[in-house]
N, C-alpha and C positions, 0 to 999 in steps of 0.2 A: 239441735237437741240430740243427745246421745241416746241410742235405742236402749230399752230396758234390758237388764241382764239377770232376770230372776232365776231362770233355769241354769244359766251360765254360772251363776255364783252359788246357788243353793243346792243344785243337783249336778255338780260339774262332771262327775264320771259318766253319768247317764248322757248328759249333753255331749261330751267328747266322743263317746262311742257312736252316738247318733249322727253327729255332724260329719265325722270322717267317713262314715258309710254313705250317707245321703249325698254328700258333696263329691263322692268317688275319689277320695284321697288315699284311703288305705282300707283293704279288705281283710278282715280278721276271721273269716269263716273257713280258712284252710284247715283240713282235718288233722293237724298236728298242733298240740298246745304250745303257745308261746311263739308262734311264727305268723307272719302276715304277708300280704302281697301289695305291691304298689301298682294300682291301675294307671292308665295313661295320664289322667289329669294329675294324680298325686305324683307320678314319676316326673312330670314337668316341674312341679314345685320342688321336689327333691333335687333335680338336676340344677335348677336355678340357685338353690342354696349351696350346693356343692361347688358351683362355678365361682361363688364369692370366696369361699375358703381356699380353693385352689389358686385363685389369683393372688390372694394375700400371701400364701406360702411361696408361690413362684417368685413373687417380687422380693422376697426376703432370703433368697438363696437356697430354697429347698428344691429337690428334684423328685419327681414321681417315680415310684417303683411298684412292682407287684411280686409278693412273696407267696409261696405255696400255702395252701390251707392246712395241710397235714404237717404235724410236728412230731418226730419220734419221741417216745417217752423218755429215753435217756437224756435227750437234749433239754426237754422241758424241766427235768429234775435237776439240772446242773446248778441252778440258783435255788438253794434250799428254802429260803423264806418265801420266795415267789411261788413255788409249787405247793407249799403248805396252805397258802391262801386260796389257791385255785383248785386244789385237789377234789373238793366236793362238787365243783362246777364243771369239770371237764367231761366232754363227750369223747368216748374212746372208740376207735375203729379197731376191731379185733379179728375180722375175717376179710379175706380177699376172695370173693366168690364162695366156694365151699372150703377153702383152705385157711386154717388158722394161721395168723401172722406170727412170725418169730418175735417181733417186738411190737407193742401196741403203738398206734398212731393217734395223737390227739387232734381233734378238730380245733383249730386255732382259737384260744380264749383271748389272746393278745399276742403280740409278735416279738417282744423283747428277746426271748430266747432264740427264736428262729433267725432274727437279724444278727444277733451276736455271733452265731455259728458261722455266718458268712463274712461278717466284718473282720474276723481274725484272718480271713483270706484276702480281703480287699484292702485293709488298712495296714500299711507297712512303715511309712515314714511320716515325719512331722509335716511334710509338704502335702500330705493327704488330708490334713485337718484344717479347719473344721469340716465335718462330713455331715450333710443334712439331707434326709430323705423323708418321703411320706407316701402313704398308700391309702386308698379308700376301698375297703373290703368288707366281707361278711366275717363276723366272729360268732362263736358258739359258747354259751354258758348254760349249764343246767340249773336254771333259776328255780329254786324251791319255794319261793314266796308266790303269792297270787300274781299271775302274769297279767299284764295290761298292754293293750296295743300301743306300740311305738315307745312305751315308757319302761316296761319291765318285760324283756323278751328272752327267749332261749336262742333265737337266731337274730342277731343284730345285723341289719343289712346295709347300714350306712355308717360304718366305723372308719373315721379318719384318724389315723395314728401317724404322728411324726416322730422321728428318731434322729438324734444328733450325737456326734462324737467330737470331743475337744481335747486339746493338749493339757489344759489346766482346769482346776476347779473354778478359777476366776472366769474363764471363758464359758464354762458350763452355766455359771450363775448369770452371765450376760445373756446367754441363750434363753434361760428361764424368763428373764425380764422381757426379751423379745417376744417369746411365746405369749406372755400375758398381754402385750400390746397388740399382737395379732388377733387374739380372741376379743379384746375390747373393741377393736375396729369391726370385727365380724358380727358381734352381737349388736353393736350400734347400727350396722347396716340392716339388721333384721328388726330393729326397734325393740329388742328384748332387754329389759332391765336386768342387772346382774349384781351379785355380791361376790367379792373376791376374798377368800379366806384361806389361811394356812390350816390344813387339817391337823387335828391332834395326833400325837404319836401313834395311838392305838387304831387310828383310822386312816393312816397313810397307805399308799399303794405298796403292795408287797414287793420288797426289794429296793424301795426308794429311801433316799436320805430324808427327804421330806416331800409333801404333796401340797400343791396349791390348787384350790377348786373354785370354779365359777358355779354359783347356784342362782336360781331365780325362784320366784314365788308364784305358784299356780293359784287359780281362783278359789280352790277349796282350802287355802291356807296352809298347804304343804309345800316345802321346798323341794325343788327338782335340780339335781346335779346336771349341768349342761356342758361342762368341760373340765378337764383336769390337766395340770402341768406337773411333771415329776422331775426332780433332780435325783438321778440314780447314782451319782458319784462314781466310784469305781466298783460298786457291788457286782454288777453284771460283767464288767470287763475282766475282773479278777477270776470270776467263776469260769469264764470262757477263754481266758488268756488272750484278750485282745490288747495288744501292745503296739507302740509305735517307736521308731528310732529317733531319738532326740538329736539335735545338732552336735552335742558333745560325744555322740557315739554310744550312749547308754540307752536302755529301753525303759519305757514307762507305760503303765496301764492307761488307757484312754478314760476320760470322764464323759459320762453320757447323760442325756435327758430324753424324755419322751412326753408326748402330750396328745390327748385325744378328745374327740367329740363323737356323737352318734345321732340317730334320728330323734333322740330326745329334744334336740334343738328344734326340729320341726313340730314336735308335740307342744313345745313351749310357744312357738310362733302361733300355732292354732289356738291354744288355750288362752293365752294372755290377751290376744287381740280380738278373739271371736265374740259374738253376741248371740242373742236369741234368734237372729235372722240367719246365722250360719258363720261362715268364714269371713274374716277381714284380713286381707293380705296387703303388705307393703308392695308398691308397684314394681320394685326391682326383682321380686320373686314370683309375682303373679303370672301364671301362664298366659292369661289374657289381661292386658292392662286397661283396655277401654272396650266396652261393648256398645254398639249402636243399635238402638231399638226403634224401628220405624213405627209411626202411629198414623197410618193412612186412613182417609175416609174415601167414600166413593167419589170418583172424578178428580181425586187429588193424588192417586197412587204414583203416577209418573213423576210429578214434581217432587214428592216426598222421597221416593227412591233415588231420584237423580241427585238430590242434596245429600242423602245418606252415602252414596258412592263417592261423591266429591269429598265429604269429610273423611271417609275411609281412606282414600288415596292420600289426602293431605297428611293425616296422622301417620300412615305407614311410611311416608316419604321422610319423616324425621325419626324413624327407627322404632316407633311404638308397636307393640303387639296388640292389634285391633281386630275385633270380630264383628261382622254385621249379622245380626240375628234376623234373617228374612223369612223365617218359617211362617207359612200362611195358615197353618192349622193350630196355632197357639196364640192366645190373646196377649196383648201387651202386658197386662197385669200378671199373667202366668210367667212371662219372660222376666219381668222385674224380680219376682220371687225366686226364679231359677238362678239368675245371675248374682243375686244377693247371697244365696246359699253358697255359691261357688267362690264368693269373696272378691269378685272383680272390682278393682279400686274405683273406676269411674263408669257410669252409665250415661250415654248421650241419647236423649229422646228427641225425635224429629217428627213433627206433625205439620199440618197445613199452616197453622199460625206461625210456626218457626220459619217455614219457607217464605211466607209473606213478609216477616220481619227480618229475614236474613240473619237468623241467630239459631242457636241450639240450646236445649236445657240439659245441664250437666248435674248429675246426682252423685255426691260423694258417698262411698260405701260406709265409711267409718261413722259419720254423723248423720247421714241421709239428707244433708243440706243440699238444696237445689240452687244452681247458679246459672244465670243467663250469660252466654258467651256469643259474641258476634262471629259469624262465619269467617270473616276475613282476619280474625284474631285467633283462630283455632290453634295454629302452630305455636304461637307464643304462650297462650293462656293455659292450654291443657298440661304441658310439662310443669308449669308453675303450680297448678292445682295439685298435681300428683306429688310434687315435692313438699308442698305445704301439708298435704295429708300425711305423708310419711313423718315429717317433723312433729306434727301434732300427735301421731300415734306414739312416737318415741317419748315425748314429754308426758303424755297421759299415762303410759305404762310405768315410767319412772316415778311419777307422782303417786300412783297406786301402790307401788312397792314401798315408798317412803311412808305413806300413810298406814301401812300395815307392818311397820317396824317399830318396836316398843323398847324403850330403855327402862329397866327396873333393877333395884337393888334388893327387892323383896321376893323371897322364894315362893311364897303363897301366890303372889301376883303373877309370877312367871308360870307357875303351874296352871293357873286359871287361863292365861293367854294361850298356852299350848293346848290345853284341854278343849278350849272353844275354837281352836284352829283359826285364831285371828291373825296369825302371821308369824313374824320372827321376833324373838326376844334377844336383846343385847344386854349383857349383865357382867359384873366383875367376877374374876376368877383368880385364885391363888396360883394356878399353874400346875398344881399337883395332880398326877394321873388318877390316883384313887379318888380324889375329890371330884375330878371331872366325870368319872364313871358314876359316882354317886349322884351327881347333878342329873345325868341322863336318866338314871333309874327313878329319881324323885319327880322329875317333870314329865317323864314318859315321852321324851323327845330325843333328838340327836343333836350333839354339838357339831355345828358346821365348821367351827374353827375360830381362829383369831383373825379379825378383820384386817385386811391390808389396804382397804380403800376408805378408811375413816380414822380420824385421830381422836382419841379419848384420853384425857388426863386422868389416870386412876389414883392420883395422890389423894390419900385420905379415904379411899374406898375399901370396903371389906368384901371378901369372897362371899358370894350368895349362899354357899353351902357351909363352909367351916368358920366363917367370920374372921379369918386371918387376913393380913394385908393383901390386897389384890395386886397382881403383877401385870394383868392385862384384862381385856374384856373378851367375851366370846359371844358368838351367835348360836342360838338354839332354835330349833323348829321341828315340827312334824315333817317327815320326809317320805319320799316314795322308795 
């Protein structure tokens, strides 16, 4: 039986703030608005998530770099569309000590401009291409909307940005497709369901030819952007004069892409899988994958703890992250509550009866199902249960997203779905920008874009707004 999710689903923001604080994932009490701290347990989750994306990038020819946080104003302004978008969000450094700086320095809002400034020095010849780099850094944006921990911040502490340069637009397009596949694998690893959409023209990344976004749906019925992929064409390379020598001796501007994620991914991980007991973590990112809780009685302590240590060593020998909770001043029930809050995937209980029967009782965090496993089958059975749990989490989350996605050709129905925050609306659209903006105004939601992960035949369909022939369908939702 799946645990009840009343607070999780009906009071999600309250639940989210409560659970990240009590589970010691993220501390939002720092006296600067829009910034937070990763305590040790949360930092372990963060690092485990980062290790997955780094592995995927390393395996696909990306190399890790680290660029400065400070960007001179004149460099940031070189791509005019880019700076217009970010101008109201930039934090400026204007003094060094007591001395006013001759030119303002921006705290990095994103790194396209900083990287282009160096690429014009690094990229010379066609043999230098393709060029693929990434970094995981802090970025700063003066968020004017209501800030939210891990979701809407002024200091983003886990910003993974990849940047690539190519000889042709065709190669850049291939890289966009590669980036999409990387993100699909990444989110699948985290059991996070996603929607892949091409953002409308008015909502693409500043300076991009086009933007593709990954969105997920949070329990409160609002969509959360968890990843973006941008084809930048030659927009930035022309502004920064980043060229390469072609085999025929002529020079050409490089074609570039960029793609990023942030700690919103971890917010989605927590929000989508959690329940009223606390966190529910896939085993691959859980700091502790298995916790062993002894339940000794008088005159049985030695046998119980002996079996606990035997199980501990057996599971550690196959590479699992295991913890033995041998605190003697805390009851077993309190330990159960504590580790459920932390989201530990499996709990193993060992008492005198287990010792006598040469078995252990395993409790799955996601369903609270209890399973009896023989001691001599521990090494084989526990990894299977962990993988079964992760597969079930993935299927359950995908099913939940599908059940909260609604197709309609009726504007009033779309408005009602969005107002009630029941999820995502898919509806026909003529493709006209003015009409798209009118749709957003009328439904009081945001167009996520044209789906790239679903096929809909729009023949015979009419735009939900203007009733002209539909050219495509769009996704609409309340968003963060």
